[in-house]
N, C-alpha and C positions, 0 to 999 in steps of 0.2 A: 088038909088035901084043898080046900076051897081056896084056901087063902093063896098056894101054889098055882091052880088053876088059874085064879087071878091071875095073878103075876105074868105067867106064861102067855095071857090073852094081851095084857097091856103090852108086853116085851112083845108081842107080833104085831100090834099093832102101830109101835115106833120105828120097827127095823126098816119099813120102806120108805119112810120119809127120809131116815138116816142113809139109804143106801143111794137113794134115789138123787140127794144133794151133790152138787160137785166140789171139789177139793178145789183149794186156793189156785194150785199150778193149773189145771184146767181152765178156771175163771180166768185168771189172767194172761192164756195160752188165748181163750176166746178174746178178750179184750186188743190182745194184739191183732188177730184176726181182724175185727170190726176195722181198728185205726187202718192198718194194709187198705180194707177194703172201700176206705172213705177216701185213700190216698190217690187209687185208682178211680176214682168217682171223679174227683178232683179233676186230675190228669185228662181223663175223659172228656170234660167239659172244658178245661182249657185248648185239646186237641181240636173241639168242633165236631164230635162224632156227632150221629144221627142221634135227634131227641129222643125218640123210644129206647133206643140201646140205654140213653141218660136216666132216662127215669126208668128202666128196669133195675139198674146199678143201686139209682138212689133208694127204689122200694127193697132189691136185697139188705143193702144197709140199716133200712131201719126196723125191717123185722128181723135181723141179727142183735141190733139195740135190745129189740121189743124180749128177745128172748133171752140174752143175757141180764136183763132186770128182772125177767121171771125166775132165774137160774138164782140170784141173789136174792131174792122174796123167799126162796125155797131153802136156800143154805140158811139165813138167818131164823127161819121157823124149823129147820132141824135141830138148829145149836140151840134155839130156846132165846135166840139175843132179844127177840122184844119184850120178854117178861118183863122188862124194866120200866116199859112206856104204860101198862097197863098198871103198873103197882105206883107209879107215881101221879098219877091221876087221884088218887085216893086217900095218896099220903105227901101231901103238899110240903107239911111242915119238915118229915125228913130229907127232902130234897131242898132243903130252901139252903140260900148261898150262905149266910152267916158271916161273919166277922173274919173271914179269910185273906189273908195277904201275903203273897211272897216277898223274897228279897230281890227279886227279877222280875223287870216287866212282862208281859202278857206277850207271848209267841203262838201262833196258829201253827201247829207241827201238823203233818199227811204221815200217812201210811209209809214206812218203806223207809223213813229216814231217820238216821242215826242222831242222838242228841248226846248232849253234856250228863253227867253226871248229876250236875247241879239242879238238875231238872226231875231226877227221877230216884231224889234220894229216898232215905226211910221215913223221912218226918212227911211226905208226901204220900205215902202207900192207904190203898182203903185196905183197912185192918179185917173188915167182915164183908165180902164183895156179897153176899149172900143177900145183908142189911138190906142191898139195894136190889135186888133180884139181878144181878149181874151174873154171867156165866162163869165158873170157876176157871182160874187162869192155869196155864200148864205149870210146867217143869220153868225155873227161874223166870218165870213171869210175874208181875204186878200191875193191879188196877192204882194209875197214880193219877192225885188231882191236879189240874194246870188251870187256875182261876174257875170258871165254871163250866169249864172242858171235862172230859175223862180219857185217859191213856192207857190202851193194853202197851205195856213196853217189856221188854226180852231185857231183865237186867244184870244180864252177862254181857250182854253187849249192847246195850244201848240204841236197838232198835225199836223204834215203835210199829207196834204190830196193828193195833186197829184205834180209834179216834171217835168219841163220842162227843160231839160240839154239844154247847148249852145243856148239858146235864143238870147241873143242877138251876135252881131258879134266879 
């Protein structure tokens, strides 16, 4: 009975954080809105609008960017994404680069791009993500090593979902 109550209390404390975190679609729309606001601000500057209006628009853009960064941090906390950072500080040998070479040159990838299967073939998969305290990948997703970087790739479509640069020392 005691374990059940403790489990319910733990679940109740985690639920609000997960419920408050924005979905990737909402974050994407927020980012698009910020870009649109920045474009409008640039147009106002070029048109020579009143300085007070330009300052207010600039303040709005700054505030929107700050809120966006806070939402990203909330999402990362809710997903437990930064657990690996703390773990890496205490287990440096686990994250050592080692003698790792690929038959292709290093290339930086960003989220949303489609990559060739040679970059995410099975030989580059991270077999046990929990060993590095990484979030569990979803269905048809794998953590893939790309030199010192780590990518979460949808192996069915070849789309990069997430990138952690400089993951290995």
